[in-house]
N, C-alpha and C positions, 0 to 999 in steps of 0.2 A: 682622768690617765692612765688606770691602770687599764680599763676596758679599751680608750687608744691604743696603748701599749700592745695589748694582746690582739686587737687588731690588724697590727702593722704588722708585728710579729706575723699573724696569722696570713698576714698576704706576702709577707716573704717567705714563707713557708711553701706556699700555694706556685709561687715563682720560682722555687726552688723544685720542685716536685716535675712542675713541667719543662724546665731546664733538665732536670734527668731524664724526664722519659722522651725530649727529644731526643736527647743525646742518642738511649735506646733505639727510638724506632731509625735514628743513622745510622747506625750501627749495621740493625738489622737491613738496611736497605741496600748498604755496602758489602756485609754481607752475601745478599742475596743476589747483589749485580757481580759479586766474584763467582759465585757456582756458575750462576748464569753464563758467564766469560769462560769457566773452566768447563762447560757443558758443550759452548760455540767450539771451541778451540778441539776437543774430542770428536764431537761430529764431525769436522772440517776433516782433519786428521786421517777419520776411518772411511771419510769418501775417497779423501788422497791413496789411501792404501787400496781399497775398492778400484780405483780406474789404474792404478799401476797393474794390480792383480791382471783385471780384466785386458787389461794393453796385453802385459803378456802372453796372458792364454791365448787371443787374438793372433799373435804375432806365430806366436807355437800352432797352433792350426792352419795360420797361412803356409808355414813351415812346411808342416806335414801334406799339402794340398798340393806344394810342388813339386 
């Protein structure tokens, strides 16, 4: 009986640890996803800023040519 109880509690412990590990993995995944999304938005914003800057430079250059 004691042996069976020991095995049972060991199984529960393993399940619990697996559950915690999965939670950690999920948290890491979501964290990495958030970081990736943030980076993506920064890149997109920088791209738009450069486009606006170069469009303005081009407009000024064309103005000078006229």
